[in-house]
N, C-alpha and C positions, 0 to 999 in steps of 0.2 A: 758523426756531429769529435770533435778528441773536447775530449777533459785535458784541466787546466787544474793544476795540482798549484798555481797561486795569481794572487788574486792581479803582479806584477805580470808578469805570464798574461791575463789575461787583456790586462791596459795595455796591454806592446801589441793584440791578437785589433781589437776592436780599435783600437789609433787609429791603423793600419787599413783597417777600410774601412775610414771614415775619410781619410786620406782620399784613395782610391773611387770612392763616390763623390767626393765631392768636386777631384779633375773629371768624370764623370758628365758631373749636373754643369760642371763650367768650357768645359765644348760643347755639350746640347744648346745651353745657353743667347750659346756664341754662334752658333751655328742657325738659328731661331735668327735670333734680329739677326743674322743678313740674308734670311729669309725674309725678311717680314721691311731688309729697306733697302729691297733690290726691288722686293714687287714694284720700289714707288718708278725705280726707272723705266722699266718695261713697259708700263702705263702711260710717264710722262706727267700725270694728275704731282701738283705740289705738291700734298699730302698719300 
């Protein structure tokens, strides 16, 4: 684990990880939404 000498260095590091996790979460939710929406077309059911 890295050692941070300043609060600014720590905040920049955590901010970068936050953006990466938000991107992964958004991609996962998009794939999950498409998975749920695609199932309706295959069964032919309205819902």
